[in-house]
N, C-alpha and C positions, 0 to 999 in steps of 0.2 A: 412533220412539224412545220409551222410557218415561223421562220426565223428572220429577224432584221439585224443586219450588221451595221454598226454605227461608228463613224470616225469623222474627223474634221474634213478630210478629203479622201477620195477613192480613186482607183485606177480609172483612166490611164495616168493620173498624177503619179509621179515617180517618188517613192519613199519606202522605207522599210515596213512600216505598219500597213501602208497601202498595198504593198506586195502580199503581205500575210493575208489581208482581207480577201484579195483576189483569189489566192489559192484555197482558202477556207471556203469561199463561196462556191467555187467549182466542185470541190470535193463533197460539199454538203448537197449540192444539186445532184451529183452523181449517185449519192446515197438515197435520193428520193425526197429530199426536203424541199419545201417551197421557200426560196431565198430572195430577199430584197436587201439591197445596199442603200443606206441612207447617209448622205454626206452633204457638205457645203459646196464642194467642188468635185468634179469628175463627170463621168457619163457612162451610159450602158455599154459594156464591152462584150457581153455574152447575151444572146437573145433569150437564154433560159433564166437569166438572173435579172430581176427588176431593179431599177434605179430610181430613187427619189432624191431630188435636190432641194434642200432648205438652206438658203443663203446664210442665215444667221448661225448655222452649225459650223461654218467655216471659221477657223482661227484667224484668217486673214481678212475677214469682212471688215470694212472700214469702221463700222460702229462698234464691232467687237474689239478692234484694236484700240479705239478711242477709250472704251470702258476699261480695257486692260491697263492702259497707261495710268489711269487714276487708281485702279486697284493695286498696282505695283507699288504705289506710294502709300498705301494703307488707307485710301479714301474710297468710300462706296458712293458712287454717283446717285443722285436722287432718282434717276430713271431706271436704276438697276432692277428694282422689284417688278416694274412694269414690263421690262424686256424679258425677264425670267418668265413671267406669267404668259406673255405672248408666245414665247418660244415653246413653253410647255404645252400650250394649246395646239401649236403646229405639230409638235412631235406626237401628241396624242392622236391626232387625226391619221397619222401614218402607222402607228404601232398598236393602236387599240385592239385590232383583231389578230395580232401576232401571239404566238405561244411563248416566244422568247426574244428578248433583245440582248444582243451581245455588243457591249460598248467597249471599244478599243481605245485605251489610254485617256479617254476624255474625263474619267473620274479619278485620275491620278496626276494629271498635269494641269497647270494653271493657264493653259493657252486660251481657254474660253470658259471662264467661270459662269457665264450666263447659261451656257449649255449644261455644265455640271449641276448648277442649282436647279435648272429646269428638270433634269432627270431625277434629282433628289425629290423634287416636288411630286413627280409622278410616282416614284417608288413609295411615297408616304400615303398615296391614295388607298382607298379600301380595296380596289381591284385594279390589277395591272398585269402585263405580261411578266413572266419570270425574267429577272435581270441576271446576266453574267457580266461581271466587270473584269475585263481582260487587261492586265497591267504590263506594259512593256517598259515603262519608265516611271519613276516616282519623284515628283517634284520635291517633296519634303526631305528626301535623303540625298538630293543632288546639290552640291555646293553652289553651282552656278545659278540655281533658282532661289536660293535661300533669302536673298535680299528682297525678292518680290513677294514673299509670303509673310503673313501677319496672323496674329491671334484672332480667334473668333470667326464668325461667318463672313464671307463664304469660303475662306481659305481652309477652314477646318474640315470642309467636306472632303478634302483630298487626303485626310489622314484618319478619318473615321471609318469604322466597320459598319456599313449600312445594313440594316436589318433585312433578312430574307433574300439576300443575294448570294450568288456563288462567286468566289474570288479566284482568279486565275493569274498566275505569273508565268514568265517564259523561262525561268531558270531557278535552280535551288538557291542561288545567291539572292535573287529578287524575292523569293519566298521568305527567306530569313529576314530580309529588310522589311517586307510588308508585315510579317508577323510581329516584329518588334514595334513597328510604327503604329499598327492598329490594335496591338495587344490581343492578337489572335493566336490560338494554337496553330502550329505549322500544319498539322494534319487537316485543318479546315481549309487550307489553300491548295488548289490544284496547281501542278507544274506541268505545262504543256509546251514543249520547245518549239522553236521555229524549225524550218527544214530547207531543203534545196530541191529544186525541180531538175532532176537529173536529165530529163529529156531536153529541156530548153538549154540548160547549162552546157551539155555536151553536144547539143544540136543533133540528137539522134533521129534517124529516119523512122518512118511509121513501121516498116517491117521489123526493125530492131525492137521498138517498143512493144509491138504485138508479141514478139518472141519472148521478150523479158517478162511480160505480164502472163503469158500462157504457161511458162515453165517456172515462174517464181525465181528468176535468176538473181535478183538483187539480194535475196537472203542467202545466197551461196557464198562460201568462203573456204578456200580461195577458188577463183575461177581461172582455169588454165585454157589457153587458146592455142589451137592447132589449125592455122589457116592454110591448108594444103588440099590439093585434089586427092580423091580416094584412089590411090594406086599403091601397089605392093611396096615399091621402093621408099615410100614415105614411112613405112614401119609403124603404122597406126596401132597395131596390136600391142606394141610396147607401151604406148600412151595409155591404153586401157588397163594394162597390167599395173602400171605405176599408179593410175587413178584408184584402182582397187586397194592398193597398199596405202595410199595417201588417206583414203577415207577411214582407215582404221583409227587414225588420230584426229582426222578432220571430217566428220561424217557429212558435213554440208558442202564438201568440195565438188566442183563440177568441171567437166571438160567439154569444150565446144569445138567441133570440127566444122569449119565453114565451107570447105570446097565441095564441088560436085564430083561425080565419078569421072575419072580420066576418060577423055573422049576417043582415044585412039586404040584402045585395047579391050576387046570384048571380055577378057579375063577379069577386068575390073569389077564387073557385076558379081562374079563368083567370089572375088576378094571381099567385096562389101557384104555379101551375105554371110561370109565367114566372120566378119567383124560383128555383125548383128548377133550371131550365135555366141560369140565370145562375150559380148556385152551382157547377154542374158545369163550365161553361165557364171559370170562374175557378179551378178545381181546389181548391175549398173544401169538398168533401164531408165532410172530417173536421175542419173548422174552424168551420163555421156550423151551429148546431143549432136546428132549429125544434121546439119542444115539441109543436106540432100533429102532427108525425110520430110522436111517441112515445106520445101519449095523446089519445083523442077526448073524454075527460072534462073537465069544467070543473075548472080548478086552483084550489083554495082559496087564500085570501089568505096562509095560513101557508106554502104552498109558494112562492108568488111572493116573499114576504118572504125566504125562504131564499136565493133567487138574488141578492137585493141584498147579502146578507151574505157570499156567496162571490165576488161580482164585484169587479173592481178599478175599474170606472167605469161610469157610465150613458152610453149613446150614443143620442141622440134626434134623428133627422134629419127630423122631420115637416115637411111642406110647410104644414100648417095644424093648429092646435089651438085649442080653445076655452079651455082652462085649462092643463093639463100636470101632472096628479097625479104622474107618475113623478119629477118634479123634487123635489117635497116628500118622497117616499119615499126617494129617494137621499140627500137632505139629512139625513134622520133616520138613515139607515144609515151616514152619514159617508163616502161615497165621492165621488170627483170626478165632475163632471157636464159632459158635452160635448153641446151641443144647437144646433139650427138657430137662426139669429138672425132669429126672427120675433117680431112684437110681443107676443103672449100670453106666450111663453117669456121674452122680455126683461123684461117687466113682473114676472113671477113670480120669475125667477132673479136679477134685479138684477145686482150686481157679484160675486155668489158663484159664477157659472157661467162656463164656458168656451164661448164662442160661435164658430160658423163660418157663413160665408155658404153658401147653397145653390148658389151659382155657383162656389164654390171647387173647385179640382182635388182629387179624392180623395187624391192623394199628399200635398198640402199639409195636408189635414185629418189624415191619418194621422201626418204629422210632428208636428203640434201635440199629438195624443194621446200619441205616444211621448215627446215632450219633457216634457210635463207630468207624466206618470207616472214617468219616470226621474228627475225632479228632486225627487220627493216621497219622503223617506226612509220615511214611513209606508207608502205604497203599495209601495215596493220591499221593505221588510221583511216586509210581509204576504205578498207573492208568495214571498219566500224561505222563510218559515215554512210556507206551504201546500205548497210543492214539496219540502221536505226534512224537516219535523218533525211530520208526522202519524204516529201510532203505526204504521200499516201501512207507511208508507215507511221509518220507522226500522227496523222489523222486517225488511222485505224487503231492505234495503240490506246488512245484515251478519249478522243472527242466523242465517239458514240456513247461511251459510258457517262460522260458529262451530260450530254443531251438526254440520255435515258433518265438520269437522276432528276433533271429539270422537269421532264415530262411526267414523272411520277408524283411530283409535288404540285398541288393545285395552285393556280395563280392566287396571289394574296392582295 
């Protein structure tokens, strides 16, 4: 589909809606759509995404601001119809060959009623692209805008249900507001949330993101991290046994072992092969990930740090340690720590760490891990966000079905 995304301004202008448009545009291009951003301010930030600037689309355009001052007082300037007609013609030159126009906030806020009226004029034409009106804010339900709104045209355009358009809000609360405002059944209104860019927010390295995407890590819950070299004293087999028990109640649980084979003992290769056989016998091929299988290269500290920031807990079952650096790293990352109750780790972790005996049944250890993580609202909410609110998940959950519905309906 050829899709035009419209807002007063666009990236690199900083703003909430601008950020949403940037993410949507990239995801839509990745999905194979022909995307163009139309705004009054901004510039092209991705060579795959077209950018068209129409100055009168900008809410801060001097003439738009002048007209708004009159409209806020309830007065419609004499030149308002001419400005609407002129902008409608400019918009039509850009969107006439598009399959779909997605207008963000410009049909629910009174920041530029010239633009709103111009879009309504196009939507009333015999033929036009399918409109999706995406509402982040609603002027008519927001007290700070109420004094600027008046009965009749053009203010009524912000509270009317336009014919032949798809309505989208960003939350259930906004959907209830819009349904009441426009006298629409709630089921006629799409709810598509905003999201977070986990890669940028956590500053994840390319290796980390490729691993996450390849193995679908963000849908895992919980993620246990074991950042050790593959040597027998690290007792990695216990981690696999605990993971098998943990998945009885948490089938999406994963374990990530970041280290390579220990470099000083040839027996480590034999130990690793035994771990792979154990993984297979426990049916954990898709649940336990050894980065040593993914890359023979040394992983820089930045990549290892990434895994602390996507993990839900550190799991350290070592039989012996001289110190226990992963405990310090996990403490800095702010994730719960589960480790073997051996003197070096007890001395280092003190009362801040969850300990288990190396003699304990793996099922009991798994129960402790599950209980601790389920009782932590921070851990639970982090898992919830990671599994539902990354931009890609937000996109894949509903936007393709919205675009599919639009494509199945002929332009009106």
